[in-house]
mmCIF file of the N, C-alpha and C atoms, coordinates in Angstrom:
data_MODEL
# 
_entry.id   MODEL 
# 
loop_
_atom_site.group_PDB 
_atom_site.id 
_atom_site.type_symbol 
_atom_site.label_atom_id 
_atom_site.label_alt_id 
_atom_site.label_comp_id 
_atom_site.label_asym_id 
_atom_site.label_entity_id 
_atom_site.label_seq_id 
_atom_site.pdbx_PDB_ins_code 
_atom_site.Cartn_x 
_atom_site.Cartn_y 
_atom_site.Cartn_z 
_atom_site.occupancy 
_atom_site.B_iso_or_equiv 
_atom_site.pdbx_formal_charge 
_atom_site.auth_seq_id 
_atom_site.auth_comp_id 
_atom_site.auth_asym_id 
_atom_site.auth_atom_id 
_atom_site.pdbx_PDB_model_num 
ATOM 1   N N  . MET A 1 1  ? -118.446 -115.238 37.338 1.00 0.00 ? 1  MET A N  1 
ATOM 2   C CA . MET A 1 1  ? -117.977 -114.370 36.362 1.00 0.00 ? 1  MET A CA 1 
ATOM 3   C C  . MET A 1 1  ? -118.264 -112.885 37.037 1.00 0.00 ? 1  MET A C  1 
ATOM 4   N N  . ILE A 1 2  ? -117.224 -112.063 36.763 1.00 0.00 ? 2  ILE A N  1 
ATOM 5   C CA . ILE A 1 2  ? -117.614 -110.770 37.173 1.00 0.00 ? 2  ILE A CA 1 
ATOM 6   C C  . ILE A 1 2  ? -118.508 -110.068 36.244 1.00 0.00 ? 2  ILE A C  1 
ATOM 7   N N  . GLU A 1 3  ? -119.117 -108.985 36.866 1.00 0.00 ? 3  GLU A N  1 
ATOM 8   C CA . GLU A 1 3  ? -120.310 -108.360 36.190 1.00 0.00 ? 3  GLU A CA 1 
ATOM 9   C C  . GLU A 1 3  ? -119.793 -107.691 34.844 1.00 0.00 ? 3  GLU A C  1 
ATOM 10  N N  . THR A 1 4  ? -118.711 -107.118 34.932 1.00 0.00 ? 4  THR A N  1 
ATOM 11  C CA . THR A 1 4  ? -118.141 -106.427 33.625 1.00 0.00 ? 4  THR A CA 1 
ATOM 12  C C  . THR A 1 4  ? -118.081 -107.434 32.446 1.00 0.00 ? 4  THR A C  1 
ATOM 13  N N  . LEU A 1 5  ? -117.398 -108.648 32.750 1.00 0.00 ? 5  LEU A N  1 
ATOM 14  C CA . LEU A 1 5  ? -117.357 -109.617 31.707 1.00 0.00 ? 5  LEU A CA 1 
ATOM 15  C C  . LEU A 1 5  ? -118.894 -110.004 31.271 1.00 0.00 ? 5  LEU A C  1 
ATOM 16  N N  . LYS A 1 6  ? -119.826 -110.157 32.180 1.00 0.00 ? 6  LYS A N  1 
ATOM 17  C CA . LYS A 1 6  ? -121.037 -110.605 31.737 1.00 0.00 ? 6  LYS A CA 1 
ATOM 18  C C  . LYS A 1 6  ? -121.666 -109.627 30.879 1.00 0.00 ? 6  LYS A C  1 
ATOM 19  N N  . THR A 1 7  ? -121.578 -108.271 31.166 1.00 0.00 ? 7  THR A N  1 
ATOM 20  C CA . THR A 1 7  ? -122.041 -107.210 30.309 1.00 0.00 ? 7  THR A CA 1 
ATOM 21  C C  . THR A 1 7  ? -121.342 -107.012 28.976 1.00 0.00 ? 7  THR A C  1 
ATOM 22  N N  . MET A 1 8  ? -120.038 -107.389 28.951 1.00 0.00 ? 8  MET A N  1 
ATOM 23  C CA . MET A 1 8  ? -119.346 -107.256 27.721 1.00 0.00 ? 8  MET A CA 1 
ATOM 24  C C  . MET A 1 8  ? -119.382 -108.154 26.637 1.00 0.00 ? 8  MET A C  1 
ATOM 25  N N  . LEU A 1 9  ? -119.791 -109.430 27.092 1.00 0.00 ? 9  LEU A N  1 
ATOM 26  C CA . LEU A 1 9  ? -120.053 -110.801 26.113 1.00 0.00 ? 9  LEU A CA 1 
ATOM 27  C C  . LEU A 1 9  ? -120.867 -110.399 25.060 1.00 0.00 ? 9  LEU A C  1 
ATOM 28  N N  . PRO A 1 10 ? -122.031 -109.779 25.211 1.00 0.00 ? 10 PRO A N  1 
ATOM 29  C CA . PRO A 1 10 ? -123.057 -109.550 23.920 1.00 0.00 ? 10 PRO A CA 1 
ATOM 30  C C  . PRO A 1 10 ? -122.252 -108.420 23.207 1.00 0.00 ? 10 PRO A C  1 
ATOM 31  N N  . ALA A 1 11 ? -121.485 -107.574 23.625 1.00 0.00 ? 11 ALA A N  1 
ATOM 32  C CA . ALA A 1 11 ? -120.864 -106.623 22.738 1.00 0.00 ? 11 ALA A CA 1 
ATOM 33  C C  . ALA A 1 11 ? -119.791 -107.174 22.007 1.00 0.00 ? 11 ALA A C  1 
ATOM 34  N N  . ILE A 1 12 ? -118.929 -108.095 22.652 1.00 0.00 ? 12 ILE A N  1 
ATOM 35  C CA . ILE A 1 12 ? -117.888 -108.642 21.923 1.00 0.00 ? 12 ILE A CA 1 
ATOM 36  C C  . ILE A 1 12 ? -118.363 -109.371 20.626 1.00 0.00 ? 12 ILE A C  1 
ATOM 37  N N  . GLU A 1 13 ? -119.526 -110.009 20.680 1.00 0.00 ? 13 GLU A N  1 
ATOM 38  C CA . GLU A 1 13 ? -120.017 -110.677 19.523 1.00 0.00 ? 13 GLU A CA 1 
ATOM 39  C C  . GLU A 1 13 ? -120.105 -109.751 18.318 1.00 0.00 ? 13 GLU A C  1 
ATOM 40  N N  . SER A 1 14 ? -120.210 -108.460 18.455 1.00 0.00 ? 14 SER A N  1 
ATOM 41  C CA . SER A 1 14 ? -120.334 -107.655 17.260 1.00 0.00 ? 14 SER A CA 1 
ATOM 42  C C  . SER A 1 14 ? -118.955 -106.979 16.869 1.00 0.00 ? 14 SER A C  1 
ATOM 43  N N  . TRP A 1 15 ? -117.954 -107.373 17.597 1.00 0.00 ? 15 TRP A N  1 
ATOM 44  C CA . TRP A 1 15 ? -116.552 -106.798 17.383 1.00 0.00 ? 15 TRP A CA 1 
ATOM 45  C C  . TRP A 1 15 ? -116.201 -107.450 15.957 1.00 0.00 ? 15 TRP A C  1 
ATOM 46  N N  . PRO A 1 16 ? -115.246 -106.720 15.334 1.00 0.00 ? 16 PRO A N  1 
ATOM 47  C CA . PRO A 1 16 ? -114.633 -107.362 14.138 1.00 0.00 ? 16 PRO A CA 1 
ATOM 48  C C  . PRO A 1 16 ? -113.774 -108.689 14.456 1.00 0.00 ? 16 PRO A C  1 
ATOM 49  N N  . ALA A 1 17 ? -113.697 -109.453 13.490 1.00 0.00 ? 17 ALA A N  1 
ATOM 50  C CA . ALA A 1 17 ? -112.956 -110.817 13.813 1.00 0.00 ? 17 ALA A CA 1 
ATOM 51  C C  . ALA A 1 17 ? -111.539 -110.589 14.280 1.00 0.00 ? 17 ALA A C  1 
ATOM 52  N N  . GLU A 1 18 ? -110.912 -109.691 13.781 1.00 0.00 ? 18 GLU A N  1 
ATOM 53  C CA . GLU A 1 18 ? -109.612 -109.372 14.215 1.00 0.00 ? 18 GLU A CA 1 
ATOM 54  C C  . GLU A 1 18 ? -109.462 -109.003 15.796 1.00 0.00 ? 18 GLU A C  1 
ATOM 55  N N  . ASP A 1 19 ? -110.482 -108.131 16.285 1.00 0.00 ? 19 ASP A N  1 
ATOM 56  C CA . ASP A 1 19 ? -110.472 -107.766 17.586 1.00 0.00 ? 19 ASP A CA 1 
ATOM 57  C C  . ASP A 1 19 ? -110.941 -108.955 18.386 1.00 0.00 ? 19 ASP A C  1 
ATOM 58  N N  . GLN A 1 20 ? -111.805 -109.941 17.987 1.00 0.00 ? 20 GLN A N  1 
ATOM 59  C CA . GLN A 1 20 ? -112.166 -111.151 18.732 1.00 0.00 ? 20 GLN A CA 1 
ATOM 60  C C  . GLN A 1 20 ? -110.947 -112.148 18.755 1.00 0.00 ? 20 GLN A C  1 
ATOM 61  N N  . ARG A 1 21 ? -110.178 -112.313 17.807 1.00 0.00 ? 21 ARG A N  1 
ATOM 62  C CA . ARG A 1 21 ? -108.960 -113.085 17.805 1.00 0.00 ? 21 ARG A CA 1 
ATOM 63  C C  . ARG A 1 21 ? -107.994 -112.480 18.887 1.00 0.00 ? 21 ARG A C  1 
ATOM 64  N N  . GLU A 1 22 ? -107.823 -111.175 18.766 1.00 0.00 ? 22 GLU A N  1 
ATOM 65  C CA . GLU A 1 22 ? -106.809 -110.486 19.852 1.00 0.00 ? 22 GLU A CA 1 
ATOM 66  C C  . GLU A 1 22 ? -107.297 -110.997 21.287 1.00 0.00 ? 22 GLU A C  1 
ATOM 67  N N  . LEU A 1 23 ? -108.585 -110.595 21.545 1.00 0.00 ? 23 LEU A N  1 
ATOM 68  C CA . LEU A 1 23 ? -109.252 -110.974 22.824 1.00 0.00 ? 23 LEU A CA 1 
ATOM 69  C C  . LEU A 1 23 ? -109.014 -112.363 23.150 1.00 0.00 ? 23 LEU A C  1 
ATOM 70  N N  . ALA A 1 24 ? -109.258 -113.366 22.184 1.00 0.00 ? 24 ALA A N  1 
ATOM 71  C CA . ALA A 1 24 ? -109.081 -114.833 22.509 1.00 0.00 ? 24 ALA A CA 1 
ATOM 72  C C  . ALA A 1 24 ? -107.614 -115.076 22.688 1.00 0.00 ? 24 ALA A C  1 
ATOM 73  N N  . GLU A 1 25 ? -106.753 -114.456 22.081 1.00 0.00 ? 25 GLU A N  1 
ATOM 74  C CA . GLU A 1 25 ? -105.244 -114.781 22.224 1.00 0.00 ? 25 GLU A CA 1 
ATOM 75  C C  . GLU A 1 25 ? -104.885 -114.236 23.721 1.00 0.00 ? 25 GLU A C  1 
ATOM 76  N N  . ALA A 1 26 ? -105.384 -113.092 24.077 1.00 0.00 ? 26 ALA A N  1 
ATOM 77  C CA . ALA A 1 26 ? -105.090 -112.716 25.452 1.00 0.00 ? 26 ALA A CA 1 
ATOM 78  C C  . ALA A 1 26 ? -105.671 -113.568 26.453 1.00 0.00 ? 26 ALA A C  1 
ATOM 79  N N  . ALA A 1 27 ? -106.835 -114.163 26.335 1.00 0.00 ? 27 ALA A N  1 
ATOM 80  C CA . ALA A 1 27 ? -107.414 -115.085 27.141 1.00 0.00 ? 27 ALA A CA 1 
ATOM 81  C C  . ALA A 1 27 ? -106.679 -116.323 27.395 1.00 0.00 ? 27 ALA A C  1 
ATOM 82  N N  . ARG A 1 28 ? -106.136 -116.790 26.020 1.00 0.00 ? 28 ARG A N  1 
ATOM 83  C CA . ARG A 1 28 ? -105.282 -118.035 26.096 1.00 0.00 ? 28 ARG A CA 1 
ATOM 84  C C  . ARG A 1 28 ? -104.000 -117.738 26.887 1.00 0.00 ? 28 ARG A C  1 
ATOM 85  N N  . ASP A 1 29 ? -103.454 -116.619 26.774 1.00 0.00 ? 29 ASP A N  1 
ATOM 86  C CA . ASP A 1 29 ? -102.277 -116.344 27.547 1.00 0.00 ? 29 ASP A CA 1 
ATOM 87  C C  . ASP A 1 29 ? -102.466 -116.402 28.920 1.00 0.00 ? 29 ASP A C  1 
ATOM 88  N N  . ILE A 1 30 ? -103.610 -115.750 29.379 1.00 0.00 ? 30 ILE A N  1 
ATOM 89  C CA . ILE A 1 30 ? -103.900 -115.669 30.724 1.00 0.00 ? 30 ILE A CA 1 
ATOM 90  C C  . ILE A 1 30 ? -104.129 -117.187 31.227 1.00 0.00 ? 30 ILE A C  1 
ATOM 91  N N  . GLU A 1 31 ? -104.889 -117.984 30.576 1.00 0.00 ? 31 GLU A N  1 
ATOM 92  C CA . GLU A 1 31 ? -105.153 -119.361 30.868 1.00 0.00 ? 31 GLU A CA 1 
ATOM 93  C C  . GLU A 1 31 ? -103.868 -120.227 31.018 1.00 0.00 ? 31 GLU A C  1 
ATOM 94  N N  . ALA A 1 32 ? -102.974 -120.057 29.974 1.00 0.00 ? 32 ALA A N  1 
ATOM 95  C CA . ALA A 1 32 ? -101.603 -120.734 29.985 1.00 0.00 ? 32 ALA A CA 1 
ATOM 96  C C  . ALA A 1 32 ? -100.897 -120.301 31.305 1.00 0.00 ? 32 ALA A C  1 
ATOM 97  N N  . ARG A 1 33 ? -100.899 -119.075 31.592 1.00 0.00 ? 33 ARG A N  1 
ATOM 98  C CA . ARG A 1 33 ? -100.186 -118.427 32.838 1.00 0.00 ? 33 ARG A CA 1 
ATOM 99  C C  . ARG A 1 33 ? -100.736 -119.261 34.071 1.00 0.00 ? 33 ARG A C  1 
ATOM 100 N N  . ARG A 1 34 ? -102.158 -119.267 34.202 1.00 0.00 ? 34 ARG A N  1 
ATOM 101 C CA . ARG A 1 34 ? -102.771 -119.976 35.250 1.00 0.00 ? 34 ARG A CA 1 
ATOM 102 C C  . ARG A 1 34 ? -102.490 -121.458 35.366 1.00 0.00 ? 34 ARG A C  1 
ATOM 103 N N  . LEU A 1 35 ? -102.474 -122.155 34.264 1.00 0.00 ? 35 LEU A N  1 
ATOM 104 C CA . LEU A 1 35 ? -102.224 -123.578 34.320 1.00 0.00 ? 35 LEU A CA 1 
ATOM 105 C C  . LEU A 1 35 ? -100.800 -123.938 34.108 1.00 0.00 ? 35 LEU A C  1 
ATOM 106 N N  . GLY A 1 36 ? -99.845  -123.129 33.789 1.00 0.00 ? 36 GLY A N  1 
ATOM 107 C CA . GLY A 1 36 ? -98.630  -123.494 33.507 1.00 0.00 ? 36 GLY A CA 1 
ATOM 108 C C  . GLY A 1 36 ? -98.438  -124.381 32.246 1.00 0.00 ? 36 GLY A C  1 
ATOM 109 N N  . VAL A 1 37 ? -99.312  -124.166 31.403 1.00 0.00 ? 37 VAL A N  1 
ATOM 110 C CA . VAL A 1 37 ? -99.236  -124.961 30.028 1.00 0.00 ? 37 VAL A CA 1 
ATOM 111 C C  . VAL A 1 37 ? -99.505  -124.066 29.022 1.00 0.00 ? 37 VAL A C  1 
ATOM 112 N N  . TYR A 1 38 ? -98.674  -123.931 27.972 1.00 0.00 ? 38 TYR A N  1 
ATOM 113 C CA . TYR A 1 38 ? -98.907  -123.134 26.701 1.00 0.00 ? 38 TYR A CA 1 
ATOM 114 C C  . TYR A 1 38 ? -99.249  -123.972 25.659 1.00 0.00 ? 38 TYR A C  1 
ATOM 115 N N  . ARG A 1 39 ? -100.197 -123.608 24.753 1.00 0.00 ? 39 ARG A N  1 
ATOM 116 C CA . ARG A 1 39 ? -100.607 -124.337 23.652 1.00 0.00 ? 39 ARG A CA 1 
ATOM 117 C C  . ARG A 1 39 ? -100.374 -123.471 22.454 1.00 0.00 ? 39 ARG A C  1 
ATOM 118 N N  . ALA A 1 40 ? -99.479  -123.815 21.520 1.00 0.00 ? 40 ALA A N  1 
ATOM 119 C CA . ALA A 1 40 ? -99.093  -122.871 20.336 1.00 0.00 ? 40 ALA A CA 1 
ATOM 120 C C  . ALA A 1 40 ? -100.342 -122.851 19.455 1.00 0.00 ? 40 ALA A C  1 
ATOM 121 N N  . THR A 1 41 ? -100.305 -121.729 18.731 1.00 0.00 ? 41 THR A N  1 
ATOM 122 C CA . THR A 1 41 ? -101.398 -121.613 17.803 1.00 0.00 ? 41 THR A CA 1 
ATOM 123 C C  . THR A 1 41 ? -100.975 -122.431 16.462 1.00 0.00 ? 41 THR A C  1 
ATOM 124 N N  . ALA A 1 42 ? -101.834 -122.443 15.596 1.00 0.00 ? 42 ALA A N  1 
ATOM 125 C CA . ALA A 1 42 ? -101.469 -123.036 14.206 1.00 0.00 ? 42 ALA A CA 1 
ATOM 126 C C  . ALA A 1 42 ? -100.341 -122.274 13.694 1.00 0.00 ? 42 ALA A C  1 
ATOM 127 N N  . GLU A 1 43 ? -100.548 -120.943 13.609 1.00 0.00 ? 43 GLU A N  1 
ATOM 128 C CA . GLU A 1 43 ? -99.523  -120.197 13.035 1.00 0.00 ? 43 GLU A CA 1 
ATOM 129 C C  . GLU A 1 43 ? -98.004  -120.376 13.746 1.00 0.00 ? 43 GLU A C  1 
ATOM 130 N N  . GLU A 1 44 ? -98.156  -120.370 15.112 1.00 0.00 ? 44 GLU A N  1 
ATOM 131 C CA . GLU A 1 44 ? -96.927  -120.405 15.776 1.00 0.00 ? 44 GLU A CA 1 
ATOM 132 C C  . GLU A 1 44 ? -96.346  -121.867 15.486 1.00 0.00 ? 44 GLU A C  1 
ATOM 133 N N  . LEU A 1 45 ? -97.081  -122.852 15.441 1.00 0.00 ? 45 LEU A N  1 
ATOM 134 C CA . LEU A 1 45 ? -96.558  -124.392 15.112 1.00 0.00 ? 45 LEU A CA 1 
ATOM 135 C C  . LEU A 1 45 ? -95.920  -124.263 13.649 1.00 0.00 ? 45 LEU A C  1 
ATOM 136 N N  . GLU A 1 46 ? -96.555  -123.547 12.701 1.00 0.00 ? 46 GLU A N  1 
ATOM 137 C CA . GLU A 1 46 ? -96.040  -123.274 11.296 1.00 0.00 ? 46 GLU A CA 1 
ATOM 138 C C  . GLU A 1 46 ? -94.711  -122.826 11.443 1.00 0.00 ? 46 GLU A C  1 
ATOM 139 N N  . GLY A 1 47 ? -94.574  -121.755 12.187 1.00 0.00 ? 47 GLY A N  1 
ATOM 140 C CA . GLY A 1 47 ? -93.376  -121.064 12.292 1.00 0.00 ? 47 GLY A CA 1 
ATOM 141 C C  . GLY A 1 47 ? -92.156  -121.993 12.895 1.00 0.00 ? 47 GLY A C  1 
ATOM 142 N N  . ILE A 1 48 ? -92.598  -122.590 13.901 1.00 0.00 ? 48 ILE A N  1 
ATOM 143 C CA . ILE A 1 48 ? -91.687  -123.610 14.516 1.00 0.00 ? 48 ILE A CA 1 
ATOM 144 C C  . ILE A 1 48 ? -91.204  -124.541 13.557 1.00 0.00 ? 48 ILE A C  1 
ATOM 145 N N  . GLY A 1 49 ? -92.088  -125.190 12.824 1.00 0.00 ? 49 GLY A N  1 
ATOM 146 C CA . GLY A 1 49 ? -91.768  -126.069 11.803 1.00 0.00 ? 49 GLY A CA 1 
ATOM 147 C C  . GLY A 1 49 ? -90.815  -125.624 10.750 1.00 0.00 ? 49 GLY A C  1 
ATOM 148 N N  . ALA A 1 50 ? -91.159  -124.227 10.333 1.00 0.00 ? 50 ALA A N  1 
ATOM 149 C CA . ALA A 1 50 ? -90.170  -123.592 9.218  1.00 0.00 ? 50 ALA A CA 1 
ATOM 150 C C  . ALA A 1 50 ? -88.776  -123.435 9.982  1.00 0.00 ? 50 ALA A C  1 
ATOM 151 N N  . GLY A 1 51 ? -88.710  -123.207 11.241 1.00 0.00 ? 51 GLY A N  1 
ATOM 152 C CA . GLY A 1 51 ? -87.436  -122.913 11.745 1.00 0.00 ? 51 GLY A CA 1 
ATOM 153 C C  . GLY A 1 51 ? -86.655  -124.225 11.960 1.00 0.00 ? 51 GLY A C  1 
ATOM 154 N N  . LEU A 1 52 ? -87.336  -125.285 12.402 1.00 0.00 ? 52 LEU A N  1 
ATOM 155 C CA . LEU A 1 52 ? -86.813  -126.591 12.481 1.00 0.00 ? 52 LEU A CA 1 
ATOM 156 C C  . LEU A 1 52 ? -86.159  -126.971 11.019 1.00 0.00 ? 52 LEU A C  1 
ATOM 157 N N  . ALA A 1 53 ? -87.109  -126.840 9.985  1.00 0.00 ? 53 ALA A N  1 
ATOM 158 C CA . ALA A 1 53 ? -86.574  -127.231 8.659  1.00 0.00 ? 53 ALA A CA 1 
ATOM 159 C C  . ALA A 1 53 ? -85.463  -126.511 8.241  1.00 0.00 ? 53 ALA A C  1 
ATOM 160 N N  . ASP A 1 54 ? -85.409  -125.103 8.498  1.00 0.00 ? 54 ASP A N  1 
ATOM 161 C CA . ASP A 1 54 ? -84.148  -124.371 8.338  1.00 0.00 ? 54 ASP A CA 1 
ATOM 162 C C  . ASP A 1 54 ? -82.924  -124.894 9.007  1.00 0.00 ? 54 ASP A C  1 
ATOM 163 N N  . LEU A 1 55 ? -83.127  -125.257 10.325 1.00 0.00 ? 55 LEU A N  1 
ATOM 164 C CA . LEU A 1 55 ? -82.065  -125.783 10.929 1.00 0.00 ? 55 LEU A CA 1 
ATOM 165 C C  . LEU A 1 55 ? -81.569  -127.220 10.453 1.00 0.00 ? 55 LEU A C  1 
ATOM 166 N N  . ARG A 1 56 ? -82.407  -128.069 10.023 1.00 0.00 ? 56 ARG A N  1 
ATOM 167 C CA . ARG A 1 56 ? -82.118  -129.378 9.476  1.00 0.00 ? 56 ARG A CA 1 
ATOM 168 C C  . ARG A 1 56 ? -81.300  -129.215 8.219  1.00 0.00 ? 56 ARG A C  1 
ATOM 169 N N  . GLN A 1 57 ? -81.638  -128.067 7.397  1.00 0.00 ? 57 GLN A N  1 
ATOM 170 C CA . GLN A 1 57 ? -80.921  -127.768 6.154  1.00 0.00 ? 57 GLN A CA 1 
ATOM 171 C C  . GLN A 1 57 ? -79.715  -126.889 6.190  1.00 0.00 ? 57 GLN A C  1 
ATOM 172 N N  . GLY A 1 58 ? -79.323  -126.677 7.525  1.00 0.00 ? 58 GLY A N  1 
ATOM 173 C CA . GLY A 1 58 ? -78.173  -125.893 7.731  1.00 0.00 ? 58 GLY A CA 1 
ATOM 174 C C  . GLY A 1 58 ? -78.249  -124.504 7.664  1.00 0.00 ? 58 GLY A C  1 
ATOM 175 N N  . ARG A 1 59 ? -79.481  -123.937 7.475  1.00 0.00 ? 59 ARG A N  1 
ATOM 176 C CA . ARG A 1 59 ? -79.690  -122.480 7.323  1.00 0.00 ? 59 ARG A CA 1 
ATOM 177 C C  . ARG A 1 59 ? -79.727  -121.758 8.718  1.00 0.00 ? 59 ARG A C  1 
ATOM 178 N N  . ILE A 1 60 ? -78.588  -121.586 9.308  1.00 0.00 ? 60 ILE A N  1 
ATOM 179 C CA . ILE A 1 60 ? -78.553  -120.970 10.627 1.00 0.00 ? 60 ILE A CA 1 
ATOM 180 C C  . ILE A 1 60 ? -77.617  -119.751 10.610 1.00 0.00 ? 60 ILE A C  1 
ATOM 181 N N  . ALA A 1 61 ? -77.872  -118.815 11.523 1.00 0.00 ? 61 ALA A N  1 
ATOM 182 C CA . ALA A 1 61 ? -76.900  -117.562 11.557 1.00 0.00 ? 61 ALA A CA 1 
ATOM 183 C C  . ALA A 1 61 ? -75.671  -118.025 12.424 1.00 0.00 ? 61 ALA A C  1 
ATOM 184 N N  . SER A 1 62 ? -74.590  -117.377 12.038 1.00 0.00 ? 62 SER A N  1 
ATOM 185 C CA . SER A 1 62 ? -73.367  -117.634 12.548 1.00 0.00 ? 62 SER A CA 1 
ATOM 186 C C  . SER A 1 62 ? -73.508  -116.839 13.836 1.00 0.00 ? 62 SER A C  1 
ATOM 187 N N  . PRO A 1 63 ? -72.665  -117.285 14.991 1.00 0.00 ? 63 PRO A N  1 
ATOM 188 C CA . PRO A 1 63 ? -72.693  -116.553 16.115 1.00 0.00 ? 63 PRO A CA 1 
ATOM 189 C C  . PRO A 1 63 ? -72.211  -115.171 15.969 1.00 0.00 ? 63 PRO A C  1 
ATOM 190 N N  . GLU A 1 64 ? -71.357  -114.826 15.156 1.00 0.00 ? 64 GLU A N  1 
ATOM 191 C CA . GLU A 1 64 ? -70.948  -113.429 14.833 1.00 0.00 ? 64 GLU A CA 1 
ATOM 192 C C  . GLU A 1 64 ? -72.085  -112.567 14.277 1.00 0.00 ? 64 GLU A C  1 
ATOM 193 N N  . SER A 1 65 ? -72.815  -113.169 13.319 1.00 0.00 ? 65 SER A N  1 
ATOM 194 C CA . SER A 1 65 ? -74.123  -112.261 12.856 1.00 0.00 ? 65 SER A CA 1 
ATOM 195 C C  . SER A 1 65 ? -75.056  -112.277 13.892 1.00 0.00 ? 65 SER A C  1 
ATOM 196 N N  . VAL A 1 66 ? -75.319  -113.139 14.758 1.00 0.00 ? 66 VAL A N  1 
ATOM 197 C CA . VAL A 1 66 ? -76.204  -113.072 15.956 1.00 0.00 ? 66 VAL A CA 1 
ATOM 198 C C  . VAL A 1 66 ? -75.723  -111.855 16.753 1.00 0.00 ? 66 VAL A C  1 
ATOM 199 N N  . ALA A 1 67 ? -74.343  -111.858 17.107 1.00 0.00 ? 67 ALA A N  1 
ATOM 200 C CA . ALA A 1 67 ? -73.928  -110.951 18.119 1.00 0.00 ? 67 ALA A CA 1 
ATOM 201 C C  . ALA A 1 67 ? -73.868  -109.521 17.565 1.00 0.00 ? 67 ALA A C  1 
ATOM 202 N N  . ALA A 1 68 ? -73.767  -109.437 16.110 1.00 0.00 ? 68 ALA A N  1 
ATOM 203 C CA . ALA A 1 68 ? -74.004  -108.112 15.578 1.00 0.00 ? 68 ALA A CA 1 
ATOM 204 C C  . ALA A 1 68 ? -75.259  -107.572 15.449 1.00 0.00 ? 68 ALA A C  1 
ATOM 205 N N  . MET A 1 69 ? -76.284  -108.413 15.301 1.00 0.00 ? 69 MET A N  1 
ATOM 206 C CA . MET A 1 69 ? -77.559  -108.022 15.307 1.00 0.00 ? 69 MET A CA 1 
ATOM 207 C C  . MET A 1 69 ? -78.097  -107.581 16.813 1.00 0.00 ? 69 MET A C  1 
ATOM 208 N N  . ARG A 1 70 ? -77.693  -108.365 17.668 1.00 0.00 ? 70 ARG A N  1 
ATOM 209 C CA . ARG A 1 70 ? -77.925  -107.902 19.054 1.00 0.00 ? 70 ARG A CA 1 
ATOM 210 C C  . ARG A 1 70 ? -77.368  -106.612 19.360 1.00 0.00 ? 70 ARG A C  1 
ATOM 211 N N  . ALA A 1 71 ? -76.081  -106.220 19.011 1.00 0.00 ? 71 ALA A N  1 
ATOM 212 C CA . ALA A 1 71 ? -75.450  -105.077 19.074 1.00 0.00 ? 71 ALA A CA 1 
ATOM 213 C C  . ALA A 1 71 ? -76.301  -103.966 18.605 1.00 0.00 ? 71 ALA A C  1 
ATOM 214 N N  . ARG A 1 72 ? -76.846  -104.228 17.241 1.00 0.00 ? 72 ARG A N  1 
ATOM 215 C CA . ARG A 1 72 ? -77.592  -103.148 16.714 1.00 0.00 ? 72 ARG A CA 1 
ATOM 216 C C  . ARG A 1 72 ? -78.878  -102.797 17.332 1.00 0.00 ? 72 ARG A C  1 
ATOM 217 N N  . HIS A 1 73 ? -79.451  -103.746 17.847 1.00 0.00 ? 73 HIS A N  1 
ATOM 218 C CA . HIS A 1 73 ? -80.803  -103.660 18.318 1.00 0.00 ? 73 HIS A CA 1 
ATOM 219 C C  . HIS A 1 73 ? -80.975  -103.709 19.782 1.00 0.00 ? 73 HIS A C  1 
ATOM 220 N N  . ARG A 1 74 ? -79.854  -103.639 20.535 1.00 0.00 ? 74 ARG A N  1 
ATOM 221 C CA . ARG A 1 74 ? -79.925  -103.615 21.834 1.00 0.00 ? 74 ARG A CA 1 
ATOM 222 C C  . ARG A 1 74 ? -80.461  -102.286 22.290 1.00 0.00 ? 74 ARG A C  1 
ATOM 223 N N  . THR A 1 75 ? -81.472  -102.189 23.176 1.00 0.00 ? 75 THR A N  1 
ATOM 224 C CA . THR A 1 75 ? -82.208  -101.014 23.586 1.00 0.00 ? 75 THR A CA 1 
ATOM 225 C C  . THR A 1 75 ? -81.630  -100.465 25.014 1.00 0.00 ? 75 THR A C  1 
ATOM 226 N N  . VAL A 1 76 ? -80.751  -101.253 25.750 1.00 0.00 ? 76 VAL A N  1 
ATOM 227 C CA . VAL A 1 76 ? -80.422  -100.975 27.060 1.00 0.00 ? 76 VAL A CA 1 
ATOM 228 C C  . VAL A 1 76 ? -79.006  -100.301 27.003 1.00 0.00 ? 76 VAL A C  1 
# 
C-alpha cells in the first residue's frame, strides 16, 4: 500500500458517514474496473427491479418521447 493511503486511513475513520460511503463507492468502481466485474449496490438493484416492474406492466416511454427528451437535453 502506498504511504499516502496508509497515513489517510486513520483520518478516514473520523469522516462523516456520507464521505466514507462516497470513498467506498469510488473504491468499488476502481476494483470493478480492475476485475472486469461490477457488483450493483442494494439501491441500484432496487432501481433495476423497479424498472423491470414498469416494463412488465407496460409503463415504457414511446420512441417519440425518448427522441424528444434526447433532443431537449443534448449537450453536443
